[in-house]
C-alpha positions as CSV (number, residue, x, y, z in Angstrom):
1,M,-11.2,1.9,-11.2
2,P,-7.6,0.8,-12.2
3,N,-6.7,4.2,-13.6
4,D,-7.9,6.3,-10.6
5,P,-5.3,8.3,-8.8
6,S,-3.7,6.6,-5.8
7,P,-4.6,7.6,-2.2
8,T,-1.2,9.4,-1.9
9,A,-2.0,11.4,-5.1
10,R,-5.4,12.4,-3.8
11,A,-4.0,13.4,-0.4
12,L,-1.5,15.7,-2.2
13,R,-4.4,17.1,-4.2
14,T,-6.2,17.7,-0.9
15,L,-3.2,19.6,0.4
16,E,-3.1,21.7,-2.7
17,I,-6.8,22.6,-2.4
18,L,-6.4,23.5,1.3
19,R,-3.5,25.8,0.5
20,T,-5.5,27.7,-2.2
21,R,-8.8,27.9,-0.2
22,P,-8.8,29.4,3.3
23,T,-11.6,27.1,4.5
24,T,-13.0,24.1,2.6
25,T,-15.9,21.9,3.7
26,A,-15.8,18.1,3.4
27,G,-18.5,18.4,0.7
28,E,-16.3,20.8,-1.3
29,L,-13.3,18.6,-0.9
30,A,-15.3,15.6,-2.1
31,E,-16.5,17.4,-5.2
32,R,-13.1,18.7,-6.1
33,L,-11.5,15.2,-5.6
34,G,-14.4,13.3,-7.3
35,V,-15.0,11.1,-4.2
36,T,-17.4,10.7,-1.3
37,E,-17.3,12.9,1.8
38,R,-16.1,9.9,3.8
39,A,-13.2,9.4,1.4
40,A,-12.4,13.2,1.5
41,R,-12.2,12.9,5.4
42,R,-9.9,9.9,5.0
43,Y,-7.4,12.0,2.8
44,V,-7.4,14.7,5.5
45,G,-6.5,12.0,8.0
46,I,-3.6,10.9,5.8
47,L,-2.3,14.5,5.8
48,R,-2.6,14.7,9.6
49,E,-0.8,11.3,10.0
50,A,2.0,12.9,7.9
51,G,2.4,15.7,10.4
52,I,0.6,18.4,8.4
53,P,-1.6,20.4,10.8
54,V,-5.1,20.4,9.3
55,E,-7.6,22.1,11.6
56,S,-11.4,21.7,11.5
57,A,-14.1,24.1,12.5
58,R,-17.8,23.3,13.1
59,G,-20.8,25.4,12.1
60,P,-22.3,26.8,8.9
61,H,-19.1,28.5,8.0
62,G,-16.8,25.7,9.2
63,G,-14.6,23.3,7.4
64,Y,-11.0,22.3,7.0
65,R,-8.0,24.7,6.9
66,L,-4.3,24.4,7.2
67,G,-2.9,25.4,10.6
68,R,-1.2,28.8,10.8
69,G,2.4,28.9,9.7
70,T,2.2,25.7,7.9
71,R,5.2,25.3,5.6
72,L,6.1,22.3,3.5
73,P,9.6,20.9,4.2
74,P,12.2,21.2,1.5
75,V,12.4,18.3,-0.9
76,H,15.5,17.1,-2.7
77,F,15.4,15.0,-5.9
78,T,18.3,13.3,-7.6
79,Q,18.3,13.3,-11.4
80,A,17.1,9.7,-11.5
81,E,14.3,10.5,-8.9
82,A,13.2,13.6,-10.8
83,L,13.0,11.7,-14.1
84,G,11.2,8.8,-12.4
85,L,8.6,11.2,-11.0
86,V,8.0,12.7,-14.5
87,M,7.8,9.2,-16.1
88,A,5.4,8.0,-13.4
89,A,3.1,11.0,-13.9
90,L,3.2,10.7,-17.7
91,S,2.5,6.9,-17.6
92,G,-0.5,7.3,-15.3
93,R,-2.2,10.4,-16.5
94,P,-2.7,11.3,-20.2
95,A,-3.8,14.8,-19.2
96,V,-0.7,15.6,-17.2
97,T,0.6,18.0,-19.9
98,D,-2.6,20.1,-19.8
99,A,-2.5,23.4,-17.9
100,D,-5.8,22.6,-16.2
101,D,-4.7,19.2,-14.8
102,L,-3.9,19.5,-11.1
103,V,-1.2,16.8,-11.2
104,G,0.3,18.4,-14.3
105,A,0.4,21.8,-12.7
106,A,2.1,20.4,-9.6
107,L,4.6,18.5,-11.8
108,G,5.4,21.7,-13.6
109,K,6.1,23.4,-10.3
110,V,8.4,20.6,-9.2
111,V,10.4,20.7,-12.5
112,K,10.8,24.5,-12.3
113,A,12.0,24.2,-8.7
114,L,14.7,21.6,-9.5
115,P,18.3,22.6,-9.7
116,E,19.3,23.4,-13.3
117,S,21.5,20.3,-13.6
118,V,18.6,18.0,-12.7
119,G,15.8,20.0,-14.3
120,R,17.3,20.0,-17.7
121,Q,16.7,16.3,-17.8
122,A,13.2,16.3,-16.3
123,A,11.8,19.3,-18.3
124,P,12.1,17.7,-21.8
125,A,10.6,14.4,-20.4
126,A,7.6,16.4,-19.2
127,G,6.9,17.3,-22.8
128,V,6.7,13.7,-24.0
129,R,3.5,13.0,-25.9
130,V,0.8,10.9,-24.2
131,R,-1.8,8.8,-26.0
132,R,-4.8,7.4,-23.9
133,P,-4.8,6.1,-20.3
134,P,-2.6,3.2,-19.2
135,T,-3.7,-0.5,-19.4
136,P,-2.9,-3.6,-17.3
137,H,-0.2,-4.2,-19.9
138,A,1.7,-1.0,-19.1
139,A,5.5,-1.4,-19.1
140,H,8.2,0.5,-17.1
141,P,11.3,1.4,-19.0
142,D,14.7,2.0,-17.4
143,P,14.9,5.6,-16.3
144,A,18.6,5.8,-17.3
145,V,17.8,4.6,-20.9
146,T,14.8,7.0,-21.0
147,S,17.0,9.8,-19.8
148,S,19.5,9.2,-22.7
149,L,16.7,9.1,-25.2
150,V,15.1,12.3,-23.8
151,E,18.3,14.1,-24.1
152,A,19.0,12.8,-27.7
153,V,15.5,13.8,-28.8
154,A,15.9,17.3,-27.3
155,H,19.3,17.9,-28.8
156,R,18.6,16.1,-32.1
157,R,21.5,13.6,-31.7
158,R,21.7,10.2,-33.4
159,V,21.8,7.3,-31.0
160,L,23.3,3.8,-30.9
161,L,20.7,1.3,-29.6
162,T,20.8,-2.2,-28.3
163,Y,17.3,-3.7,-28.8
164,R,15.6,-6.9,-27.7
165,S,12.6,-8.2,-29.7
166,E,9.7,-10.0,-28.2
167,S,11.1,-13.3,-29.5
168,G,14.3,-12.6,-27.6
169,S,16.6,-11.8,-30.5
170,T,18.9,-8.7,-30.0
171,W,20.6,-6.3,-32.4
172,E,22.4,-3.0,-32.5
173,E,21.7,-0.1,-34.7
174,E,21.9,3.6,-35.3
175,A,18.7,5.6,-35.2
176,D,17.5,9.2,-35.4
177,P,15.3,9.6,-32.3
178,W,12.4,11.8,-33.5
179,S,10.1,11.6,-30.5
180,L,9.0,9.6,-27.4
181,V,5.3,8.8,-27.0
182,V,3.5,7.2,-24.1
183,R,0.7,5.0,-25.5
184,H,-1.5,2.9,-23.2
185,G,1.1,3.0,-20.5
186,R,3.9,1.9,-22.8
187,W,6.8,4.2,-23.8
188,Y,7.7,4.1,-27.5
189,L,10.6,5.6,-29.4
190,L,9.6,6.9,-32.9
191,C,12.7,7.0,-35.0
192,H,14.3,6.6,-38.4
193,S,16.3,3.3,-38.3
194,H,19.5,3.4,-40.4
195,R,19.6,-0.4,-40.2
196,V,16.6,-0.8,-42.4
197,D,16.4,2.9,-43.7
198,A,12.8,3.3,-42.6
199,V,10.6,4.7,-39.9
200,R,10.4,2.4,-36.8
201,T,8.7,2.3,-33.5
202,Y,10.6,0.6,-30.6
203,R,9.4,-0.1,-27.1
204,V,11.7,1.7,-24.7
205,D,11.5,-1.0,-22.1
206,R,13.1,-3.3,-24.7
207,I,16.0,-1.0,-25.3
208,G,19.0,-2.2,-23.3
209,E,21.3,0.7,-24.0
210,A,21.1,4.1,-25.7
211,R,24.1,6.2,-26.3
212,S,24.1,9.6,-28.0
213,T,26.6,10.3,-30.8
214,A,28.0,13.5,-32.1
215,R,26.0,13.2,-35.3
216,G,22.9,15.4,-35.6
217,F,19.8,14.9,-37.7
218,D,16.7,16.8,-38.9
219,A,13.3,15.4,-38.0
220,P,10.4,15.8,-40.4
221,A,9.0,19.3,-40.3
222,G,5.6,19.7,-38.5
223,F,5.0,16.0,-38.0
224,D,2.5,14.7,-35.4
225,P,4.4,12.2,-33.2
226,V,1.2,10.5,-31.9
227,A,-0.4,10.2,-35.4
228,L,2.9,8.9,-36.9
229,L,3.4,6.4,-34.2
230,E,-0.1,5.0,-34.7
231,E,0.5,4.8,-38.4
232,N,3.8,2.9,-38.0
233,L,2.7,0.5,-35.4
234,G,1.3,-1.7,-38.2
235,T,4.5,-1.9,-40.1
236,G,7.8,-3.8,-39.7
237,W,6.3,-6.9,-38.0
238,R,7.2,-10.5,-38.8
239,F,4.0,-11.6,-40.5
240,A,2.7,-9.7,-43.6
241,T,-1.1,-9.0,-43.9
242,R,-3.3,-8.2,-46.8
243,V,-7.1,-8.0,-46.5
244,V,-9.5,-7.0,-49.3
245,F,-12.9,-5.5,-48.4
246,D,-16.0,-5.3,-50.6
247,A,-16.8,-1.8,-49.4
248,P,-15.4,1.7,-50.1
249,P,-12.6,3.1,-47.9
250,A,-14.8,5.7,-46.4
251,E,-17.1,3.0,-44.9
252,V,-14.3,0.7,-43.8
253,A,-11.9,3.3,-42.3
254,P,-13.8,3.9,-39.1
255,W,-13.4,0.2,-38.2
256,I,-9.6,0.1,-38.9
257,R,-7.1,0.8,-36.1
258,P,-3.8,2.3,-37.3
259,P,-1.7,-0.7,-36.1
260,M,-3.8,-2.9,-38.5
261,G,-2.0,-1.4,-41.5
262,R,-2.6,1.1,-44.4
263,L,-6.0,1.2,-46.1
264,E,-6.0,1.9,-49.8
265,P,-8.7,2.1,-52.5
266,L,-9.0,-1.0,-54.8
267,G,-11.6,-1.0,-57.5
268,D,-15.0,-0.6,-55.9
269,G,-13.6,-1.6,-52.5
270,C,-10.4,-1.2,-50.6
271,V,-7.4,-3.2,-49.4
272,L,-5.7,-3.2,-46.0
273,V,-1.9,-3.8,-46.2
274,G,0.3,-4.2,-43.1
275,S,2.0,-6.7,-40.8
276,T,1.6,-8.2,-37.4
277,R,3.5,-10.1,-34.8
278,N,0.4,-12.0,-33.7
279,P,-1.9,-13.4,-36.5
280,D,-4.3,-15.0,-34.1
281,M,-4.9,-11.7,-32.3
282,Y,-5.2,-9.9,-35.6
283,A,-7.9,-12.3,-36.8
284,Q,-9.8,-12.7,-33.5
285,D,-9.6,-9.2,-32.0
286,W,-9.5,-7.0,-35.1
287,L,-10.8,-8.5,-38.3
288,A,-13.7,-10.3,-36.6
289,R,-15.1,-6.9,-35.5
290,V,-15.2,-5.4,-39.0
291,P,-18.9,-5.6,-40.2
292,F,-18.0,-5.9,-44.0
293,A,-17.3,-8.8,-46.3
294,F,-13.6,-9.4,-46.7
295,R,-11.0,-11.8,-48.2
296,V,-7.7,-12.6,-46.5
297,E,-5.3,-12.7,-49.3
298,G,-2.1,-12.8,-47.2
299,G,0.1,-13.7,-45.6
300,A,-0.1,-17.4,-45.0
301,E,-0.1,-17.1,-41.2
302,L,-3.0,-14.7,-41.1
303,R,-5.0,-16.9,-43.6
304,A,-4.4,-19.9,-41.3
305,A,-5.5,-18.0,-38.2
306,T,-8.6,-16.7,-39.9
307,A,-9.5,-20.2,-41.2
308,A,-9.0,-21.6,-37.7
309,L,-11.3,-18.9,-36.3
310,A,-14.0,-19.6,-38.9
311,A,-13.8,-23.3,-38.2
312,R,-14.3,-22.7,-34.5
313,F,-17.4,-20.6,-35.1
314,T,-18.8,-23.1,-37.6
315,A,-18.4,-25.9,-35.1
316,A,-20.2,-23.7,-32.5
317,V,-23.4,-23.6,-34.6
318,R,-23.2,-27.1,-36.1
319,D,-26.5,-29.0,-35.8
320,P,-25.7,-32.4,-34.1
321,R,-28.7,-34.1,-35.6
322,P,-27.8,-36.7,-38.3
323,G,-28.4,-35.5,-41.8
324,A,-29.1,-31.9,-40.8
325,E,-27.9,-29.2,-43.1
326,Q,-24.7,-27.6,-41.8
327,P,-23.7,-24.0,-42.1
328,S,-21.0,-23.0,-44.5
329,T,-17.9,-20.9,-43.6
330,G,-18.4,-18.8,-46.7
331,P,-15.7,-17.1,-48.7
332,T,-14.1,-15.2,-45.9
333,V,-10.7,-16.7,-46.6
334,A,-10.0,-16.9,-50.3
335,G,-7.7,-15.8,-53.1
336,P,-4.0,-16.3,-53.7
337,D,-1.5,-15.8,-50.9
338,R,0.4,-12.6,-51.9
339,G,2.3,-12.3,-48.7
């Protein structure tokens, strides 16, 4: 599976298990690692190749154990390396901040063992919120930029940002960095933008520079960074969207992802108001999955994308026989364009 731990990560888990259990059988190792016995023996081999003495004993009470006097060599991390380790763990494992997660526990030990000058950067990063496992579209932000943002979030300091949009345009602005969230393998900055005086979510891998200022700020009291990020992913994009459903909000809501926009009551039905950078994706991947009648009232780009999708499906079921009755696209796209 793409999200499985790497062989190195599993080998390190094997070492941790052998350190905490005097003797461990191949079957027990396999169960703890979630792999086959053959794979468990392979991870033991990786440890041996690395010079770690792992002994094996045969018989009913046999198994693997670390050689007597085994000591791990001291490890030194630079500040960039320590932050990179934390970022890699957070990007790859959504449970890494849980006390019961083995990699999370190991990461906590590493952070505590770091020198104070290095650990003060890595420790706040270890508290970054994580939302769901990574995807093939995961992005890797610059550790130096991330370090500046982590410090600004921890100390509640306004930052000066240089940002590059997906279209390639760049701008500078001041922002109050409320939180960093890892979502599907991508790092996001949740902040208040003073350029537009509104909440914004920026991808950290598109931030070219981030400099802390001497100006402080107060973040909203008791806010949930993950929930607020999800809510704001559907705002501030280039193309406006407005979709009216002929069903009450309670029935439609389970089918609406937060990035699609804000769902509000409207008469006997409801309306979804938001924005998108990709009208084709919005129509094909999101709207097409909603099992309720709807009207795309805006914007013009989403109406065009929905009409094109409807035409494709209509053509797919068209009867080629001359004079045959053809299907209608129905009233999916109708109403005035309100942008």
